[in-house]
C-alpha positions, 0 to 999 in steps of 0.5 A: 639776667637771662636764663643760662643757656649753653647754645652757641656755634653750630645748631642743625635744623634736622630733617625728618626721614620717611620710608618709601610708604610715607611713615617716619623712618626712625632708624634713619633719624638715629643715623642722621643724629649720630652723623651730625653729632659725630661731625662736631655740631654744638646743638640739635634743632628738632621740629623746625621748618626743615623737619616738615613739622607742618606735615607731622601729626601730634603723635608723630611729633612726640615720637620724633622728640622721643627718638631725638632725646634717646639718641642725643643722650645728653651729648649736645643740647636739644632745641624743640620747634614750638610755634603757631599762629594762634597764641592761645592754642600755642600757650595751651600746647606749651602747658601740656608739653613735657620739657624733660631733656629740652634745653630751649624752644624755637618759636616762629613768628605767627604766619598767615595772620600778618600781625603788626609789631604790637601783636607780635610782641604780645604773642611772644610775651604770652609764650615767654610767660608760659614757657618753662625753658628758654625761648629763641625767637624765629624770624623768617618773613619769607615764610611767614609774611611777617617780620619781627622788627629790630625794635620789637626783638630788642624790646622782647630781649630786654623785657623777658629773661627767658627770651634768650636769642633770635634765629634771624632769617630775614636776610636784612643785614641792616636789621640784623646789625641794628639788633647786634649793635643794641642787644643786651650782652646776654642775648644771642643772635643766630644766623638762619641762613647758611650763606650768611653765617660767615658775615653775621658771625663776623658782625657779632652773631653767636652762631647759626642754625644750619641746614647744610650741616645735616650733610656736611657737619664737620666742615661747616662746624669747623668754619663756625668754630674758626670764626668764633676763634677769630681765625677769619682767613681759614674760615673764609676759605671754608665759607667759599668752598661750601657756598656752591653747595649751599646755593644748590641745596635751596635751588628747588626748595627746602628740605627737598635739597638737603634730603637729596644731598643726604640720599646721595651721601647714603644717610637717609632716603629721599622721601618727602610729604606733600606739598613738598616734592623731590628736587628736579633732576638738574639740581640733583645732578648738581648736588651729586657733582658738588658732594663728590 
């Protein structure tokens, strides 16, 4: 049996707002969290790719998690991004982490090293053995240059009771269907791409970890909920209504697009940390038009 987890539906990979002078804007982070929770999302994912976690110091990550826990205040589950490409370093970090208020971790495939499937399996075996909360695998080969095969995902799902789900952002529908077809009944699959949330949920996925739901949590959550209820036609209308915005959000990099959209909606300032920069003017104007 898997460890019980309430995660289903729409999770949001939240951004980290910054002041103009580069420090974290914690008041805007609180505003964003209240915006998405009031919009009906089902869980929050902090310190993922969209948060620019790679540019945050350890102290900043701790501070972000403190604000996230205090602001969420048990209204929805919290998933914490906790990954790396040195297995021993990551295991050591897990052992030092305070998991109070954390419902699960999202752990990305090791990047840059390009391990084979045996290496990936043993990496996540080490994490599962060390981690006191459920583990969600994160497969995003476009960023990591390393894919978790369907076979490896399924083996991890069968072998470790606290590996409870995968965020699948490979875009490989054959691979995703192979996982959905053969997975244990209590193992969940989440779309890692907003544009593929509709077809993946139709095929049996449990939900999505979304970027667009930062800015439009209500209509996106509504689409996901309709799908999970089997109301496909109404969900399809929302899917196609949201699709042009989703395309523009990723046209010039993530989280550059979603931060521009959040500024347009008056929720946070459009500031990023290098090497990320603001979207170009054409994308910004397109986002303005779509959000109007």
